[in-house]
DSSP file (Angstrom, degrees, kcal/mol; ACC not computed):
  #  RESIDUE AA STRUCTURE BP1 BP2  ACC     N-H-->O    O-->H-N    N-H-->O    O-->H-N    TCO  KAPPA ALPHA  PHI   PSI    X-CA   Y-CA   Z-CA
    1    1 A X              0   0    0      0, 0.0     2,-0.6     0, 0.0    17,-0.1   0.000 360.0 360.0 360.0 122.4  -13.0  -11.8    8.7
    2    2 A X        -     0   0    0     15,-0.3    15,-2.5   134,-0.0     2,-0.3  -0.766 360.0-148.1 -90.5 123.4   -9.4  -12.7    8.1
    3    3 A X  E     -A   16   0A   0     -2,-0.6   134,-2.3    13,-0.2     2,-0.4  -0.696  11.0-159.7 -94.1 144.1   -7.0   -9.9    8.9
    4    4 A X  E     -AB  15 136A   0     11,-3.3    11,-2.4    -2,-0.3     2,-0.5  -0.927  10.4-146.5-123.2 142.9   -3.7   -9.4    6.9
    5    5 A X  E     -AB  14 135A   0    130,-3.3   130,-2.1    -2,-0.4     2,-0.5  -0.954  16.7-165.1-107.3 130.6   -0.5   -7.6    7.8
    6    6 A X  E     -AB  13 134A   0      7,-3.0     7,-2.9    -2,-0.5     2,-0.5  -0.973   6.3-170.9-118.5 121.4    1.2   -6.1    4.8
    7    7 A X  E     +AB  12 133A   0    126,-2.4   126,-2.4    -2,-0.5     2,-0.4  -0.964  12.0 170.6-112.2 117.7    4.8   -4.9    5.1
    8    8 A X  E >   -AB  11 132A   0      3,-2.7     3,-2.4    -2,-0.5   124,-0.2  -0.965  61.7 -47.3-133.6 115.8    6.0   -2.9    2.0
    9    9 A X  T 3  S-     0   0    0    122,-2.6   111,-0.0    -2,-0.4   120,-0.0  -0.416 123.3 -23.3  56.7-133.9    9.3   -1.1    2.2
   10   10 A X  T 3  S+     0   0    0     -3,-0.1     2,-0.3    -2,-0.1    -1,-0.3   0.401 122.4  93.1 -85.1   3.7    9.4    0.8    5.5
   11   11 A X  E <   -A    8   0A   0     -3,-2.4    -3,-2.7   105,-0.1     2,-0.4  -0.714  55.9-158.7-106.7 148.6    5.6    0.9    5.8
   12   12 A X  E     -A    7   0A   0     -2,-0.3     2,-0.3    -5,-0.2    -5,-0.2  -0.981  12.7-177.8-124.3 136.7    3.1   -1.5    7.5
   13   13 A X  E     -A    6   0A   0     -7,-2.9    -7,-3.0    -2,-0.4     2,-0.3  -0.954  19.8-138.2-130.6 148.5   -0.6   -1.8    6.6
   14   14 A X  E     +A    5   0A   0     -2,-0.3    97,-3.1    -9,-0.2    98,-1.1  -0.811  31.0 170.8 -98.5 150.3   -3.5   -3.8    8.0
   15   15 A X  E     -AC   4 110A   0    -11,-2.4   -11,-3.3    -2,-0.3     2,-0.4  -0.949  25.3-132.7-149.2 169.9   -5.9   -5.3    5.6
   16   16 A X  E     -AC   3 109A   0     93,-2.1    93,-2.1    -2,-0.3     2,-0.3  -0.984  23.3-120.1-127.9 141.8   -8.8   -7.7    5.4
   17   17 A X  E     - C   0 108A   0    -15,-2.5     2,-1.6    -2,-0.4   -15,-0.3  -0.610  19.6-133.9 -75.3 136.7   -9.4  -10.5    2.9
   18   18 A X     >  +     0   0    0     89,-2.9     4,-2.6    -2,-0.3     3,-0.3  -0.497  43.4 159.7 -88.4  65.8  -12.6  -10.1    0.9
   19   19 A X  T  4  +     0   0    0     -2,-1.6    -1,-0.2     1,-0.2     4,-0.1   0.789  67.9  50.5 -66.1 -30.0  -13.6  -13.7    1.5
   20   20 A X  T  4 S+     0   0    0     -3,-0.2     3,-0.3     2,-0.2    -1,-0.2   0.859 119.3  36.1 -74.8 -34.6  -17.3  -13.2    0.7
   21   21 A X  T  4 S+     0   0    0     -3,-0.3    -2,-0.2     1,-0.2    -1,-0.1   0.751 134.9  20.4 -91.5 -26.5  -16.7  -11.5   -2.6
   22   22 A X     X  +     0   0    0     -4,-2.6     4,-2.5    85,-0.1     5,-0.2  -0.446  69.7 157.2-140.9  62.7  -13.6  -13.4   -3.8
   23   23 A X  H  > S+     0   0    0     -3,-0.3     4,-2.3     1,-0.2     5,-0.2   0.875  75.1  47.2 -62.1 -41.1  -13.6  -16.8   -1.9
   24   24 A X  H  > S+     0   0    0      2,-0.2     4,-2.5     1,-0.2    -1,-0.2   0.919 114.3  46.7 -69.0 -42.5  -11.5  -18.8   -4.3
   25   25 A X  H  > S+     0   0    0      2,-0.2     4,-2.4     1,-0.2     5,-0.2   0.928 113.4  49.4 -64.3 -44.9   -8.8  -16.0   -4.7
   26   26 A X  H  X S+     0   0    0     -4,-2.5     4,-3.0     1,-0.2     5,-0.2   0.929 112.3  47.7 -61.8 -45.4   -8.6  -15.5   -0.9
   27   27 A X  H  X S+     0   0    0     -4,-2.3     4,-2.2    -5,-0.2    -1,-0.2   0.929 111.7  49.7 -61.7 -44.9   -8.3  -19.2   -0.3
   28   28 A X  H  < S+     0   0    0     -4,-2.5     4,-0.4     1,-0.2    -1,-0.2   0.887 114.1  45.8 -61.6 -38.9   -5.6  -19.6   -2.9
   29   29 A X  H >< S+     0   0    0     -4,-2.4     3,-1.4     1,-0.2    -2,-0.2   0.913 110.0  52.8 -72.4 -41.5   -3.7  -16.7   -1.5
   30   30 A X  H >< S+     0   0    0     -4,-3.0     3,-1.6     1,-0.3    -2,-0.2   0.875 102.5  60.2 -59.3 -36.9   -4.0  -17.9    2.1
   31   31 A X  T 3< S+     0   0    0     -4,-2.2    -1,-0.3     1,-0.3    -2,-0.2   0.683 107.3  46.5 -63.9 -16.8   -2.6  -21.2    1.1
   32   32 A X  T <  S+     0   0    0     -3,-1.4    -1,-0.3    -4,-0.4    -2,-0.2   0.229  93.4 165.0-109.6  11.1    0.6  -19.4    0.0
   33   33 A X    <   +     0   0    0     -3,-1.6   102,-0.1    -4,-0.1     2,-0.1  -0.540  53.9  47.4 -82.7 147.6    1.1  -17.3    3.1
   34   34 A X  S    S-     0   0    0    100,-0.7     2,-0.5    -2,-0.2   101,-0.2   0.547  84.4-169.9 -69.0 145.2    3.3  -15.7    4.0
   35   35 A X  E     -D  134   0A   0     99,-2.1    99,-2.7    -2,-0.1     2,-0.4  -0.926   4.2-175.0-110.8 124.5    3.6  -14.4    0.5
   36   36 A X  E     +D  133   0A   0     -2,-0.5     2,-0.3    97,-0.2    97,-0.2  -0.921  16.9 133.6-121.7 144.3    6.7  -12.3   -0.4
   37   37 A X  E     -D  132   0A   0     95,-2.4    95,-2.4    -2,-0.4     2,-0.4  -0.856  50.8 -88.9-159.8-167.4    7.6  -10.5   -3.5
   38   38 A X  E     -D  131   0A   0     -2,-0.3     2,-0.5    93,-0.2    14,-0.3  -0.979  31.5-143.2-119.5 135.8    9.0   -7.2   -4.8
   39   39 A X  E     +D  130   0A   0     91,-3.4    91,-2.3    -2,-0.4     2,-0.3  -0.886  21.7 178.6-100.0 126.5    6.7   -4.2   -5.6
   40   40 A X  E     -E   50   0A   0     10,-2.6    10,-3.2    -2,-0.5    85,-0.1  -0.873  37.9 -90.4-120.7 159.1    7.5   -2.0   -8.5
   41   41 A X  E     -E   49   0A   0     83,-0.4     8,-0.2    -2,-0.3     6,-0.1  -0.414  50.0-103.4 -69.3 143.8    5.7    1.0   -9.9
   42   42 A X        -     0   0    0      6,-2.4    -1,-0.1     4,-0.2     6,-0.1  -0.223  22.5-152.7 -63.1 155.7    3.1    0.2  -12.5
   43   43 A X  S    S+     0   0    0     53,-0.2    -1,-0.1    -3,-0.1    54,-0.1   0.847  84.4   5.9 -96.5 -44.3    3.9    0.9  -16.1
   44   44 A X  S    S+     0   0    0     52,-0.4    53,-0.1    56,-0.1    50,-0.1   0.597 112.4  74.7-116.3 -17.8    0.5    1.6  -17.8
   45   45 A X  S    S-     0   0    0     51,-0.3    49,-2.7     1,-0.2     2,-0.5   0.626  87.2-124.3 -88.6 -16.8   -2.1    1.6  -15.0
   46   46 A X  E    S+ F   0  93A   0     47,-0.2     2,-1.1     2,-0.1    47,-0.2  -0.944  75.4  11.7 116.6-127.4   -1.6    4.9  -13.2
   47   47 A X  E    S+     0   0A   0     45,-2.7    43,-2.3    -2,-0.5    44,-1.7  -0.716  97.6  92.3-100.8  87.6   -1.0    5.2   -9.5
   48   48 A X  E     - F   0  89A   0     -2,-1.1    -6,-2.4    41,-0.3     2,-0.3  -0.982  60.5-127.9-163.9 164.2   -0.2    1.8   -8.2
   49   49 A X  E     -EF  41  88A   0     39,-2.4    39,-3.1    -2,-0.3     2,-0.3  -0.920  28.1-164.2-119.1 151.0    2.5   -0.7   -7.4
   50   50 A X  E     -EF  40  87A   0    -10,-3.2   -10,-2.6    -2,-0.3     2,-0.6  -0.931  22.2-139.0-136.5 159.7    2.5   -4.2   -8.7
   51   51 A X  E     - F   0  86A   0     35,-2.8    35,-1.3    -2,-0.3     2,-0.4  -0.925  24.0-147.6-115.0 100.1    4.1   -7.6   -8.2
   52   52 A X  E     + F   0  85A   0     -2,-0.6    33,-0.2   -14,-0.3   -14,-0.2  -0.557  19.9 177.0 -71.7 126.8    4.9   -9.2  -11.5
   53   53 A X    >   -     0   0    0     31,-2.8     3,-2.3    -2,-0.4    32,-0.2   0.255  19.0-153.5-118.2  11.5    4.6  -12.9  -11.1
   54   54 A X  T 3  S-     0   0    0     30,-0.4    30,-2.6     1,-0.3    -1,-0.3  -0.262  72.9 -14.8  57.1-127.6    5.2  -14.2  -14.7
   55   55 A X  T 3  S+     0   0    0     28,-0.2    -1,-0.3    24,-0.1     2,-0.0   0.223  93.0 139.8 -96.1  15.1    3.5  -17.6  -15.3
   56   56 A X    <   -     0   0    0     -3,-2.3     2,-0.5    28,-0.2    28,-0.1  -0.354  42.4-146.8 -56.7 133.9    2.9  -18.2  -11.5
   57   57 A X        -     0   0    0      1,-0.1    22,-0.1     2,-0.1    -1,-0.1  -0.919  29.1-178.9-115.5 131.2   -0.5  -19.8  -11.2
   58   58 A X        -     0   0    0     -2,-0.5    -1,-0.1    20,-0.3     3,-0.1   0.515  45.9-125.3 -95.7 -11.5   -3.0  -19.4   -8.3
   59   59 A X        +     0   0    0      1,-0.3     2,-0.3    19,-0.2    -2,-0.1   0.806  68.4 118.5  72.9  29.7   -5.5  -21.7  -10.0
   60   60 A X        -     0   0    0     18,-0.1    -1,-0.3     1,-0.0    -2,-0.2  -0.888  47.8-151.8-126.3 159.3   -8.4  -19.2   -9.9
   61   61 A X        -     0   0    0     -2,-0.3     2,-0.3     1,-0.2    44,-0.1  -0.166  50.6 -46.7-104.4-157.1  -10.6  -17.5  -12.5
   62   62 A X        +     0   0    0     -2,-0.1     2,-0.3    15,-0.1    -1,-0.2  -0.601  61.8 151.2 -80.0 136.3  -12.3  -14.2  -12.4
   63   63 A X  S    S-     0   0    0     -2,-0.3    43,-0.2    -3,-0.1     3,-0.1  -0.888  71.9  -1.5-158.9 136.8  -14.4  -13.2   -9.3
   64   64 A X  S    S+     0   0    0     -2,-0.3    42,-2.4    41,-0.2     2,-0.2   0.875  92.8 173.0  51.9  39.3  -15.1   -9.7   -7.9
   65   65 A X  E     +G  105   0A   0     40,-0.3     2,-0.3    38,-0.1    40,-0.3  -0.482  13.5 172.4 -88.4 151.0  -13.0   -8.4  -10.7
   66   66 A X  E     -G  104   0A   0     38,-2.3    38,-2.5    -2,-0.2     3,-0.2  -0.985  34.4-153.9-149.8 154.0  -12.4   -4.8  -11.6
   67   67 A X  S    S+     0   0    0     -2,-0.3    28,-2.9    36,-0.2     2,-0.2   0.423  95.8  54.8-102.9  -5.0  -10.3   -2.6  -13.9
   68   68 A X  S    S-     0   0    0     26,-0.2    -1,-0.2    24,-0.0    26,-0.1  -0.545  71.6-177.5-129.2  65.2  -10.6    0.4  -11.7
   69   69 A X        -     0   0    0     -3,-0.2    24,-0.5    -2,-0.2    22,-0.1  -0.398  24.4-127.1 -65.6 141.0   -9.5   -0.5   -8.1
   70   70 A X    >   -     0   0    0      1,-0.2     3,-2.4    22,-0.1    19,-0.3  -0.437  43.3 -71.7 -80.4 159.8   -9.8    2.3   -5.6
   71   71 A X  T 3  S+     0   0    0      1,-0.3    19,-0.2    19,-0.1    -1,-0.2  -0.303 125.1  25.2 -52.4 128.9   -6.9    3.4   -3.4
   72   72 A X  T 3  S+     0   0    0     17,-3.0    38,-3.3     1,-0.4     2,-0.4   0.356  93.7 119.6  94.5  -5.3   -6.2    0.6   -0.8
   73   73 A X  E <   -H  109   0A   0     -3,-2.4    16,-2.1    36,-0.2     2,-0.5  -0.777  49.1-155.2 -95.1 138.8   -7.7   -2.1   -2.9
   74   74 A X  E     -HI 108  88A   0     34,-2.9    33,-2.1    -2,-0.4    34,-1.5  -0.953  12.5-169.9-114.7 129.0   -5.5   -5.1   -3.9
   75   75 A X  E     -HI 106  87A   0     12,-2.5    12,-2.6    -2,-0.5     2,-0.5  -0.883  14.3-146.4-121.1 151.0   -6.3   -7.1   -7.0
   76   76 A X  E     -HI 105  86A   0     29,-1.8    29,-3.1    -2,-0.3     2,-0.7  -0.972   4.3-157.3-114.5 122.5   -5.0  -10.3   -8.4
   77   77 A X  E     - I   0  85A   0      8,-3.2     8,-1.8    -2,-0.5    27,-0.1  -0.902  11.0-153.4 -93.2 116.6   -4.8  -10.8  -12.2
   78   78 A X        -     0   0    0     -2,-0.7   -20,-0.3     1,-0.2     6,-0.2   0.430  41.6-104.8 -76.6   3.1   -4.8  -14.6  -12.6
   79   79 A X        +     0   0    0      4,-0.4     2,-0.3     6,-0.1    -1,-0.2  -0.259  66.4 125.9  97.8 169.5   -3.0  -14.6  -15.9
   80   80 A X  S    S+     0   0    0      2,-1.2     4,-0.1    -3,-0.1    -3,-0.0  -0.853  86.2  15.6 143.4-104.6   -4.1  -15.1  -19.4
   81   81 A X  S    S+     0   0    0     -2,-0.3     2,-0.3     2,-0.1    21,-0.0   0.613 136.8  26.1 -81.2 -10.1   -3.4  -12.5  -22.1
   82   82 A X  S    S-     0   0    0      1,-0.1    -2,-1.2   -28,-0.0     3,-0.1  -0.851 103.7 -74.9-137.3 174.9   -0.8  -11.0  -19.8
   83   83 A X        -     0   0    0     -2,-0.3    -4,-0.4    -4,-0.2   -28,-0.2  -0.288  54.7 -91.2 -73.1 158.1    1.3  -12.3  -16.9
   84   84 A X        +     0   0    0    -30,-2.6   -31,-2.8    -6,-0.2   -30,-0.4  -0.423  59.9 161.8 -62.7 139.3    0.0  -13.1  -13.5
   85   85 A X  E     -FI  52  77A   0     -8,-1.8    -8,-3.2   -33,-0.2     2,-0.4  -0.993  38.2-137.9-158.8 160.1    0.3  -10.1  -11.1
   86   86 A X  E     -FI  51  76A   0    -35,-1.3   -35,-2.8    -2,-0.3     2,-0.4  -0.979  25.0-164.5-118.6 135.3   -0.9   -8.5   -7.9
   87   87 A X  E     -FI  50  75A   0    -12,-2.6   -12,-2.5    -2,-0.4     2,-0.5  -0.973  10.9-162.5-126.0 136.2   -1.6   -4.7   -8.0
   88   88 A X  E     -FI  49  74A   0    -39,-3.1   -39,-2.4    -2,-0.4     2,-0.3  -0.976  17.3-145.6-115.7 115.2   -2.0   -2.3   -5.0
   89   89 A X  E     +F   48   0A   0    -16,-2.1   -17,-3.0    -2,-0.5   -41,-0.3  -0.638  25.9 169.2 -82.3 135.1   -3.7    0.9   -5.9
   90   90 A X  E    S-     0   0A   0    -43,-2.3     2,-0.2    -2,-0.3   -42,-0.2   0.437  73.5 -11.2-116.6  -6.7   -2.6    4.1   -4.1
   91   91 A X  E    S-     0   0A   0    -44,-1.7     2,-0.3   -22,-0.1   -19,-0.1  -0.675 115.8  -9.4-157.7-147.9   -4.4    6.6   -6.4
   92   92 A X  E     -     0   0A   0     -2,-0.2   -45,-2.7    -3,-0.1     2,-0.4  -0.495  65.6-179.7 -69.3 123.7   -6.2    6.6   -9.6
   93   93 A X  E     -F   46   0A   0    -24,-0.5     2,-0.4    -2,-0.3   -47,-0.2  -0.989  26.8-178.8-130.2 135.1   -5.8    3.3  -11.5
   94   94 A X        -     0   0    0    -49,-2.7   -26,-0.2    -2,-0.4     2,-0.1  -0.884  39.8-131.8-122.3  94.3   -7.1    2.0  -14.9
   95   95 A X        +     0   0    0    -28,-2.9     7,-2.3    -2,-0.4     2,-0.3  -0.237  47.5 138.8 -61.3 121.8   -5.7   -1.5  -14.8
   96   96 A X  E     -J  101   0B   0      5,-0.3   -52,-0.4    -2,-0.1   -51,-0.3  -0.948  32.2-160.1-154.5 168.2   -3.9   -2.3  -18.1
   97   97 A X  E >   -J  100   0B   0      3,-2.1     3,-1.8    -2,-0.3   -15,-0.0  -0.765  53.6 -75.7-140.0-172.2   -0.9   -3.9  -19.7
   98   98 A X  T 3  S+     0   0    0      1,-0.3     3,-0.1    -2,-0.2   -16,-0.0   0.700 131.8  54.4 -67.0 -15.3    0.9   -3.6  -23.0
   99   99 A X  T 3  S-     0   0    0      1,-0.3    -1,-0.3   -18,-0.0     2,-0.3   0.462 119.8-101.9 -94.0  -1.6   -2.0   -5.7  -24.5
  100  100 A X  E <   +J   97   0B   0     -3,-1.8    -3,-2.1     2,-0.0    -1,-0.3  -0.750  69.8   2.4 119.1-165.3   -4.7   -3.4  -23.2
  101  101 A X  E     -J   96   0B   0     -2,-0.3    -5,-0.3    -5,-0.2     2,-0.3  -0.299  60.4-174.4 -63.7 138.5   -7.2   -3.2  -20.4
  102  102 A X        -     0   0    0     -7,-2.3     2,-0.4   -35,-0.1    -7,-0.1  -0.795  15.4-142.0-123.9 168.9   -7.2   -6.0  -17.8
  103  103 A X        -     0   0    0     -2,-0.3     2,-0.3   -36,-0.1   -36,-0.2  -0.998  16.4-168.1-132.3 138.7   -9.4   -6.9  -14.9
  104  104 A X  E     -G   66   0A   0    -38,-2.5   -38,-2.3    -2,-0.4     2,-0.6  -0.891  30.0-100.3-126.3 158.5   -8.2   -8.3  -11.6
  105  105 A X  E     -GH  65  76A   0    -29,-3.1   -29,-1.8    -2,-0.3     2,-0.8  -0.655  29.2-138.3 -79.7 116.2   -9.9   -9.9   -8.6
  106  106 A X  E     + H   0  75A   0    -42,-2.4   -31,-0.2    -2,-0.6     3,-0.1  -0.660  44.8 147.9 -72.6 113.1  -10.3   -7.5   -5.7
  107  107 A X  E     +     0   0A   0    -33,-2.1   -89,-2.9    -2,-0.8     2,-0.4   0.538  52.6  44.2-129.5 -12.4   -9.4   -9.7   -2.7
  108  108 A X  E     -CH  17  74A   0    -34,-1.5   -34,-2.9   -91,-0.2     2,-0.4  -0.999  57.0-163.7-134.8 140.0   -7.7   -7.5   -0.1
  109  109 A X  E     -CH  16  73A   0    -93,-2.1   -93,-2.1    -2,-0.4     2,-0.3  -0.993  21.9-131.1-120.1 125.9   -8.7   -4.1    1.2
  110  110 A X  E     -C   15   0A   0    -38,-3.3   -95,-0.3    -2,-0.4     3,-0.1  -0.579  24.8-179.7 -73.9 133.9   -6.2   -2.1    3.2
  111  111 A X        +     0   0    0    -97,-3.1     2,-0.3    -2,-0.3   -96,-0.2   0.449  55.2  44.3-118.3  -3.8   -7.7   -0.7    6.4
  112  112 A X  S    S+     0   0    0    -98,-1.1   -98,-0.1     1,-0.1    -1,-0.1  -0.961 102.2  18.7-141.0 159.9   -5.0    1.3    8.1
  113  113 A X    >   +     0   0    0     -2,-0.3     3,-1.8  -100,-0.1     4,-0.4   0.819  62.4 161.8  56.1  37.0   -2.3    3.8    7.4
  114  114 A X  T >>  +     0   0    0      1,-0.3     3,-1.4     2,-0.2     4,-0.6   0.809  67.8  65.0 -59.4 -30.3   -3.9    4.8    4.1
  115  115 A X  H 3> S+     0   0    0      1,-0.3     4,-0.7     2,-0.2     3,-0.3   0.769  96.1  58.6 -62.4 -24.9   -1.9    8.0    4.0
  116  116 A X  H <> S+     0   0    0     -3,-1.8     4,-2.6     1,-0.2    -1,-0.3   0.627  85.5  78.6 -80.3 -12.7    1.2    5.9    3.7
  117  117 A X  H <> S+     0   0    0     -3,-1.4     4,-2.6    -4,-0.4    -1,-0.2   0.934  95.6  45.9 -61.2 -46.0    0.0    4.3    0.4
  118  118 A X  H  X S+     0   0    0     -4,-0.6     4,-2.9    -3,-0.3     5,-0.2   0.896 111.3  52.9 -64.3 -39.0    0.9    7.4   -1.6
  119  119 A X  H  X S+     0   0    0     -4,-0.7     4,-2.4     2,-0.2    -1,-0.2   0.919 110.0  48.5 -61.4 -41.9    4.3    7.6    0.1
  120  120 A X  H  X S+     0   0    0     -4,-2.6     4,-2.6     2,-0.2    -2,-0.2   0.940 112.0  50.0 -62.4 -46.1    4.9    3.9   -0.8
  121  121 A X  H  X S+     0   0    0     -4,-2.6     4,-2.3     1,-0.2    -2,-0.2   0.926 113.0  44.0 -58.4 -47.3    3.9    4.6   -4.4
  122  122 A X  H  X S+     0   0    0     -4,-2.9     4,-2.5     2,-0.2     5,-0.3   0.870 112.6  52.6 -68.3 -36.4    6.2    7.6   -4.8
  123  123 A X  H  X S+     0   0    0     -4,-2.4     4,-3.0    -5,-0.2     5,-0.5   0.919 111.2  47.4 -63.5 -42.0    9.1    5.8   -3.1
  124  124 A X  H  X S+     0   0    0     -4,-2.6     4,-1.2     3,-0.2   -83,-0.4   0.894 112.7  49.5 -65.8 -39.9    8.7    2.9   -5.4
  125  125 A X  H  < S+     0   0    0     -4,-2.3    -2,-0.2    -5,-0.2    -1,-0.2   0.931 124.1  27.8 -62.9 -46.3    8.5    5.2   -8.4
  126  126 A X  H  < S+     0   0    0     -4,-2.5    -2,-0.2    -5,-0.1    -3,-0.2   0.745 131.8  31.9 -93.5 -25.8   11.6    7.2   -7.5
  127  127 A X  H  < S-     0   0    0     -4,-3.0    -3,-0.2    -5,-0.3    -2,-0.1   0.544 104.1-123.8-112.5  -8.6   13.7    4.8   -5.5
  128  128 A X     <  +     0   0    0     -4,-1.2    -1,-0.3    -5,-0.5    -2,-0.1  -0.431  56.9   4.3 100.2-173.1   12.8    1.4   -7.2
  129  129 A X        -     0   0    0     -2,-0.1     2,-0.4    -4,-0.1   -89,-0.2  -0.079  58.5-158.4 -54.0 140.4   11.5   -1.9   -6.1
  130  130 A X  E     - D   0  39A   0    -91,-2.3   -91,-3.4  -121,-0.0     2,-0.1  -0.944  22.3-110.9-119.7 141.7   10.5   -2.4   -2.5
  131  131 A X  E     - D   0  38A   0     -2,-0.4  -122,-2.6   -93,-0.2     2,-0.4  -0.442  35.9-167.5 -66.9 145.7   10.1   -5.7   -0.7
  132  132 A X  E     -BD   8  37A   0    -95,-2.4   -95,-2.4  -124,-0.2     2,-0.4  -1.000   8.0-175.2-139.1 138.4    6.6   -6.6    0.2
  133  133 A X  E     -BD   7  36A   0   -126,-2.4  -126,-2.4    -2,-0.4     2,-0.4  -0.997   8.4-162.8-137.3 133.2    5.3   -9.3    2.5
  134  134 A X  E     +BD   6  35A   0    -99,-2.7   -99,-2.1    -2,-0.4  -100,-0.7  -0.951  21.8 160.4-114.1 132.4    1.7  -10.5    3.2
  135  135 A X  E     -B    5   0A   0   -130,-2.1  -130,-3.3    -2,-0.4     2,-0.3  -0.984  46.8 -92.5-147.7 157.0    1.0  -12.5    6.4
  136  136 A X  E      B    4   0A   0     -2,-0.3  -132,-0.3  -132,-0.2  -134,-0.0  -0.542 360.0 360.0 -69.8 132.5   -2.0  -13.4    8.5
  137  137 A X              0   0    0   -134,-2.3  -133,-0.2    -2,-0.3    -1,-0.1   0.456 360.0 360.0 -79.2 360.0   -2.3  -10.9   11.3
């Protein structure tokens, strides 16, 4: 089990890669570590933050995909009808974009400091984009 450290704004979370359920996505993400971006609040999906990645390609298709990630689940939308993105759910999420419902690959599960997820979400909503970094723990 590969452990991940996630630093988002002032918060730190531990996570695990879902290598058995999303092996291609996990490998593609590991190959790009450490991965840094900016997290902004979602527009259409509910209670989550996302990292818009434009036409950035991870070279993966769908695996272990969902439109309803649970709090603490991180999904990768590999691109297609909408831009590539990574989404971190902190509450109720129905993953969507301006073109409608999407599905993303659940590839990381947050395992610590779950109470801080909502704080991160609200901070991002009211104070703006937060730096986010993923690295092997």
